[in-house]
C-alpha positions as CSV (number, residue, x, y, z in Angstrom):
1,L,-5.1,34.6,108.0
2,P,-6.2,35.1,111.7
3,I,-6.9,31.3,112.0
4,F,-3.5,30.6,110.7
5,I,-1.8,32.8,113.2
6,E,-3.9,31.3,116.0
7,E,-2.9,27.8,115.1
8,E,0.6,28.7,114.8
9,A,0.5,30.3,118.3
10,K,-0.9,27.0,119.7
11,D,2.0,25.0,118.0
12,L,4.7,27.4,119.3
13,F,3.4,27.3,122.9
14,K,3.2,23.5,122.8
15,A,6.7,23.3,121.6
16,F,7.8,25.8,124.4
17,D,6.3,23.7,127.0
18,E,8.0,20.7,125.7
19,K,11.4,22.4,125.7
20,G,10.6,23.9,129.4
21,A,10.6,27.5,128.0
22,A,8.4,29.9,129.9
23,A,6.4,32.0,127.8
24,I,3.5,34.3,127.6
25,L,1.2,35.2,124.8
26,F,0.0,38.9,124.4
27,K,-2.0,40.8,122.0
28,G,-2.7,39.2,118.7
29,P,-4.8,36.1,118.8
30,L,-5.7,36.4,122.5
31,L,-7.2,39.9,121.9
32,A,-8.9,38.7,118.8
33,R,-10.5,35.6,120.2
34,N,-11.1,36.2,123.9
35,V,-11.6,40.2,123.8
36,Y,-13.2,40.8,120.4
37,G,-14.8,37.5,120.4
38,D,-13.7,36.9,116.7
39,P,-10.5,36.7,115.1
40,G,-11.8,38.3,112.1
41,L,-12.6,41.5,114.0
42,R,-9.0,42.2,115.0
43,P,-6.3,42.5,112.3
44,M,-2.9,40.9,113.2
45,T,0.2,40.2,111.2
46,D,2.5,38.5,113.6
47,L,2.7,37.0,117.0
48,D,4.0,38.8,120.3
49,I,5.6,36.3,122.8
50,L,7.2,37.2,126.2
51,I,9.9,34.9,127.4
52,R,12.1,34.7,130.3
53,P,15.6,35.7,129.3
54,E,17.0,32.4,130.5
55,A,14.7,30.7,127.9
56,M,16.1,32.6,124.9
57,D,18.3,29.6,123.6
58,A,15.3,27.4,124.1
59,A,13.0,29.7,122.1
60,D,15.4,30.4,119.4
61,E,15.8,26.5,118.8
62,V,12.1,26.1,118.5
63,L,11.6,29.1,116.1
64,R,14.4,27.9,113.9
65,R,12.9,24.5,113.7
66,R,9.8,26.2,112.4
67,G,11.6,28.1,109.7
68,Y,12.0,31.4,111.5
69,R,15.2,33.2,111.6
70,P,16.5,36.0,114.0
71,P,17.6,39.5,112.5
72,F,21.2,38.6,112.9
73,E,23.0,35.5,114.1
74,L,23.1,35.0,117.9
75,A,26.7,33.9,117.8
76,G,28.1,32.7,121.1
77,G,24.7,32.2,122.8
78,F,22.8,35.7,122.7
79,K,21.9,36.6,126.4
80,P,19.0,39.1,126.4
81,Q,19.3,41.9,128.9
82,A,16.6,44.5,129.8
83,N,17.6,48.0,128.5
84,P,15.6,51.4,128.3
85,Y,15.6,51.3,124.5
86,H,14.4,48.1,122.8
87,N,13.8,44.5,124.3
88,S,12.6,42.1,121.6
89,L,13.9,40.4,118.4
90,L,11.9,40.2,115.3
91,Y,12.1,36.6,113.9
92,G,11.0,36.2,110.2
93,R,10.5,33.4,107.7
94,G,9.8,33.5,103.9
95,Q,6.6,31.6,103.8
96,G,3.7,30.8,105.9
97,F,1.7,32.7,108.4
98,P,2.5,34.5,110.3
99,R,5.7,35.7,108.8
100,F,7.0,37.2,111.8
101,V,7.2,36.3,115.6
102,H,8.3,39.1,117.9
103,I,10.1,37.7,121.0
104,H,10.2,40.1,123.9
105,W,12.1,39.7,127.0
106,H,10.5,42.7,128.7
107,L,7.2,44.4,128.4
108,L,8.9,47.8,127.9
109,N,10.0,47.6,124.4
110,L,10.3,51.4,123.4
111,F,12.4,54.3,124.8
112,S,10.9,55.7,127.8
113,Y,10.9,59.3,129.0
114,D,12.8,58.5,132.2
115,E,15.4,55.8,132.6
116,R,14.2,55.1,136.2
117,I,11.0,53.3,134.7
118,M,13.1,50.4,133.6
119,E,14.4,50.1,137.0
120,R,10.9,50.3,138.7
121,F,9.2,48.0,136.4
122,D,9.4,44.6,138.1
123,M,8.9,41.9,135.6
124,E,8.8,39.3,138.2
125,K,5.4,40.5,139.2
126,V,4.3,40.2,135.7
127,W,5.3,36.7,135.5
128,T,3.9,35.5,139.0
129,S,0.6,37.2,138.2
130,A,0.4,35.7,134.6
131,Q,-2.8,33.5,134.1
132,A,-3.7,30.5,132.0
133,V,-6.6,31.2,129.4
134,C,-8.1,28.9,126.6
135,L,-7.2,29.6,123.0
136,E,-9.5,27.5,121.1
137,G,-8.9,24.4,123.2
138,A,-5.1,25.2,124.2
139,M,-4.3,26.4,127.6
140,I,-1.8,29.2,127.1
141,R,-0.2,31.6,129.5
142,S,-1.3,35.3,129.3
143,L,-0.9,38.7,131.2
144,S,-3.1,39.1,134.0
145,P,-6.1,41.5,133.3
146,V,-4.4,44.5,135.0
147,H,-0.9,44.0,133.5
148,E,-2.8,43.5,130.1
149,I,-4.4,47.1,130.5
150,I,-1.3,48.5,131.7
151,Y,0.7,47.3,128.7
152,L,-1.9,48.1,126.2
153,C,-1.8,51.8,127.5
154,V,2.1,51.9,127.4
155,H,1.9,50.4,123.8
156,A,-0.8,52.8,122.5
157,F,1.1,55.8,123.8
158,N,4.3,54.8,122.2
159,H,2.6,54.4,118.9
160,A,1.1,57.8,119.4
161,F,-2.4,56.1,119.6
162,S,-2.3,55.5,116.1
163,P,-4.1,53.7,114.5
164,L,-7.2,54.1,116.7
165,I,-7.7,50.4,117.1
166,L,-4.9,50.5,119.7
167,L,-7.6,52.6,121.9
168,C,-10.2,50.2,120.7
169,D,-8.1,47.3,122.2
170,I,-8.2,49.0,125.6
171,D,-11.9,49.7,125.5
172,R,-12.8,46.3,124.5
173,A,-10.7,44.7,127.1
174,L,-12.2,46.9,129.8
175,R,-15.7,46.2,128.7
176,R,-14.9,42.4,128.6
177,Q,-13.7,42.7,132.5
178,G,-16.6,44.7,133.5
179,D,-17.3,45.2,137.2
180,R,-14.6,42.3,138.0
181,F,-11.8,44.5,137.0
182,D,-9.8,45.9,140.0
183,W,-9.2,49.6,139.5
184,G,-7.5,50.0,142.7
185,L,-4.9,47.2,141.7
186,L,-4.4,48.9,138.4
187,T,-3.7,52.3,140.0
188,R,-1.1,51.0,142.5
189,E,0.5,49.0,139.7
190,A,0.8,51.7,137.4
191,F,2.7,53.8,140.1
192,D,4.7,50.8,141.2
193,L,5.8,50.2,137.9
194,G,6.5,53.8,137.1
195,V,4.1,53.9,134.2
196,W,1.4,56.0,135.6
197,K,1.6,58.9,133.1
198,Y,1.2,56.4,130.2
199,A,-1.7,54.8,131.8
200,Y,-3.5,58.2,132.5
201,Y,-3.2,59.6,128.9
202,A,-4.3,56.3,127.3
203,L,-7.1,55.8,129.8
204,Y,-8.3,59.5,129.5
205,L,-8.4,59.3,125.7
206,V,-10.2,56.0,125.6
207,K,-12.9,57.3,127.9
208,E,-13.3,60.5,126.1
209,L,-13.4,59.2,122.5
210,L,-14.9,55.8,123.0
211,G,-16.8,56.1,126.3
212,A,-14.9,53.1,128.1
213,P,-15.9,52.4,131.5
214,V,-12.9,54.0,133.0
215,C,-13.1,54.6,136.8
216,P,-13.2,58.3,137.5
217,D,-11.2,58.1,140.8
218,S,-8.3,56.2,139.0
219,L,-8.1,58.9,136.4
220,V,-8.0,61.5,139.3
221,S,-5.1,59.6,140.9
222,L,-3.1,59.1,137.7
223,R,-3.4,62.6,136.4
224,P,0.2,64.2,136.1
225,A,0.5,67.3,138.4
226,R,2.2,69.5,135.8
227,P,1.5,68.4,132.3
228,S,3.9,70.2,129.7
229,V,2.7,72.3,126.9
230,F,3.9,69.3,124.6
231,E,1.5,67.0,126.3
232,R,-1.3,69.1,126.4
233,R,-1.0,70.0,122.6
234,F,-0.5,66.3,121.7
235,I,-3.7,65.1,123.8
236,G,-5.7,68.0,122.4
237,K,-4.8,67.0,118.8
238,T,-5.6,63.4,119.4
239,L,-9.0,64.3,120.9
240,L,-9.7,66.1,117.6
241,L,-8.7,62.9,115.5
242,S,-7.8,65.6,112.7
243,T,-4.0,65.7,112.8
244,P,-1.8,62.8,111.7
245,R,0.1,61.4,114.6
246,R,3.5,59.8,114.1
247,R,5.5,57.8,116.5
248,G,8.6,59.9,116.1
249,S,6.7,63.0,117.1
250,M,6.3,61.3,120.5
251,G,10.0,62.6,121.4
252,L,9.0,66.0,122.1
253,V,6.0,64.7,124.3
254,C,8.3,62.4,126.3
255,F,10.8,65.5,126.7
256,G,8.1,67.4,128.3
257,M,7.1,64.5,130.5
258,N,10.1,65.0,132.4
259,E,9.3,67.5,135.1
260,T,12.8,69.0,135.6
261,W,15.3,70.5,133.1
262,A,17.9,68.1,134.4
263,G,15.5,65.1,133.6
264,R,15.0,66.6,130.1
265,G,18.7,66.9,129.5
266,R,19.3,63.4,130.6
267,F,16.4,62.5,128.1
268,L,18.1,64.0,125.3
269,K,21.5,62.6,126.0
270,R,20.0,59.1,126.1
271,A,17.9,59.6,123.1
272,V,20.7,60.5,120.8
273,F,23.5,58.3,122.3
274,P,22.3,55.0,123.1
275,G,25.2,52.5,124.0
276,K,26.6,50.1,121.3
277,K,24.8,47.2,122.5
278,E,21.5,49.0,122.8
279,M,21.9,50.4,119.2
280,A,22.4,47.0,118.0
281,I,18.8,45.9,119.4
282,I,17.3,49.1,118.2
283,R,18.6,48.7,114.6
284,Q,18.1,44.8,114.9
285,K,21.6,44.1,113.7
286,D,24.9,42.2,114.9
287,P,26.7,44.7,117.4
288,S,29.8,44.3,115.5
289,C,28.1,46.1,112.6
290,V,26.9,49.2,114.4
291,T,28.9,52.3,113.2
292,W,28.5,56.1,113.1
293,V,26.0,55.7,110.4
294,D,23.3,54.2,112.7
295,Y,23.6,57.1,115.0
296,A,23.4,59.5,112.2
297,I,20.3,57.8,110.9
298,R,18.7,57.7,114.4
299,F,19.6,61.5,114.9
300,L,18.3,62.6,111.5
301,S,15.0,60.4,111.6
302,G,14.4,62.2,115.1
303,L,14.6,65.6,113.5
304,R,12.6,64.9,110.6
305,S,9.8,63.3,112.7
306,S,9.7,66.1,115.4
């Protein structure tokens, strides 16, 4: 299965290049091959591909030719726009491997605790610092080492550090970089992009649980000044590895990560009442089909998981 996914990634990127569609491959085959050293050591089920928003039409055409379909018809030319909730479409097909290709137009793909993070997260820096890497004979654009670690930290946090392999990804990526890794740059980028709290918690856990070679000075610099009781309790449970952690439970943690009650109020309002266009992307459905039922499902699922 990993080999089929790897071959599909190479074929897709060749087709993207022919269409002039700028794209970056992250996670998946690149982690398996270049970080773990063996595609059999890192399970994967889909491909995650970052595109420039203006390349959406070209990417959609390539994917449809290979049998993939979006979750809803992109009538009138779908124009992806970065929003604080969800920034991807999951293309699927009935047969072949992988079954799904996850097309992203922004690296932040889950609801953040502070809407200003989306404003601060400069995707142009991600694109200009991207690097070409070799994937079994094919040159494919990937994230820079620093942005790869930052993304893996945010991704692991948003999934409540479960399963543990999300922390293993960070550990293995750091060990692969070794002394070449620029910790000063990571610290500056984490602050500039607004995601230093995500980076701190992920790096702290990967150091404590897996002994990852994390720079102590970076941890001190990134450490939140006033972690809430929700943050402390969650990190304590994660360190014990004895309490099941659910993604939905991160709502309380993100609530506490806002350091003012005004910020917490804004978080709750945005969490419960996303705009109709944002809800369509969250629910992966046509905006014209969004109703009050979608809001009710979101509200009730949040109550259950909290």
